[in-house]
N, C-alpha and C positions, 0 to 999 in steps of 0.2 A: 289837136288834142281830142276832139270828138271822135275822129276816125280811130285813134289809138284805143279809146274806151270801147268802141264797138268791136274792134279786132280782139281785144282781151275777153269781152263777153262771148264772142263767137268761139274763140279758142278754148275757153272754159267749158263750153258745151261739148266741144269735140273731145276734150280730155276726160269726159265722164263725170263732170260736176253734177250733183243731184238736181233733178228738175222738181222734186218734191221731197219733203220730209214729213212722215206721218208717224206719230207716236215714237219718235226717236229713230225710225228706220228710214234710210235714204233710198230713193228710187231714182235711178240714173237714166231711165228710158221714158219717153213721153208715150207710153202704152197705157191706154185707159183701163184695160183689164188688170194689168200689173199694179197700177196706181190704186185701183179700187180694192184689190185683194189686200194690199198693204194697209189701207185704211180699215178695212173690215177686220182683219186679224188684230190690228192694234186696238181698235175700239172694243172688240170682244174680250181681249185680254184685260184691258183697263176696267171693264165693267162686269167681269166674271161671267161672260157668255160663251167662252170657248167650249166647243163640244168636247165631251169626255170620251174616252175609249169605250165606256159602257154604252153611251148613246150611239156611237158609231158602229158598234159590233154588229147589230142586225143588218146594217147596210153593206158591210164588207162582202158577205156571201152573195147578196143580190146584185152587187155592182162589179162583179168580176173576181171575187175571191181575194185571197191574201197574197197575191203574187207580187214580186218586186215592182212590176209595172203599175199595178193597182195602187201600191203604197206610194209610188212617186206622184201619181196623179191625185191621189187622196180625195176622190169624189165624195166619200162620206163626210169628211170635214167641210168641204166646200158647200155641199147641199145643206147640211145641218146649220152651218154658220150663216149661210144666206137666209135660211128659214127663221132662225132666231132673230137676226137683225132686221129682217123684213117685218116681223111682228112688232118689234119695238119701235122701229122708225115709222112704219105706216100707222101705228097706233097714235103717234104724236102728230103726224102731218097729213096722213091720207094721200090721195092722188092716184096715179097710175101704177098698175102692177104689170110687169112683163112676164108672160108665161113661157115655160119650156117643157120638154118631155118629162122632166122631173118635178113639175109643179111650178110654183111661183119662183121665177128666176130673180127678179129684182123689183123693189118698190122704188122706182126711179125718182119720182118727185120728192118723196120723203128722204131718200138717200142724198139727193142734191142739197136739200135744206139742211140736213145734218152736217154735210161737209162744209157748208158755209158757216154753220155754227162752230164747227171744229176749227175753222180758220180763225174765227174771232177769239177763241180760247187759246190758240197757239198749238193745239194738238196736231193740226195739219198746216203745213206751210208750202205753198207752191213757190219755188224759187225761179221759175221760168214762166212768164206770162203766156207764152204760146202753148206750153204744156197744160196750163190751167184751162185755157180756152178749148183745147182739144178734148180734155177730160169732160168738161161741161157740154160741149157740142155733141160728143159721142152719146151721152146718156139722155140728152134732151130730144134726140131724134126719134125715139121709139113711138110707134103708132100702129094702127091696123088691127087685124084679127087677133093677134097674140097679146093685146093689151086690154086690160079690164080696169074698172074703177067702181066706186060707189058700193052698193050692197053686194054685188057679185064679188068684188075684191074682199069685202069683209067676210063673206062666207068662205072664200078660199083660205084666208089667213086664220080663220077660226079652227080649221082642221088641225089635228094633232101633227106632230113632227112626222115627216114621211117615214114609212116603214118598208 
């Protein structure tokens, strides 16, 4: 009987069962970036933080114009969404910030605490324990020169939205 249950669980994973559900959207791959983007978009929509076209307009030209390829990648949305959520989440929890060429990439410690809180409220549910572990392991690993915290992090997040 135990083997049958394990087989069904394994077969369910192969058949594309979701590994996570965030704000009603299913994620079928244990890809940390995809899982995070689904959480961020759902959280932003639920809390009125989704970047508007007007907010993104100045970045379209700077980041490759309005080509179909640029629209598919949607860097302005990703950059502004990340910026808005980093300010909110870091303001609550502080911790490490990971930097990129576009500024602050992710408030890792704060984001992980928020995801745990979202699990408690049911907004985020990992249906696969291995996928949850992969998600947390991926974001807990950040260290080195591209990571700041404390007053330097506060100063970086105090800046206006990237222009």
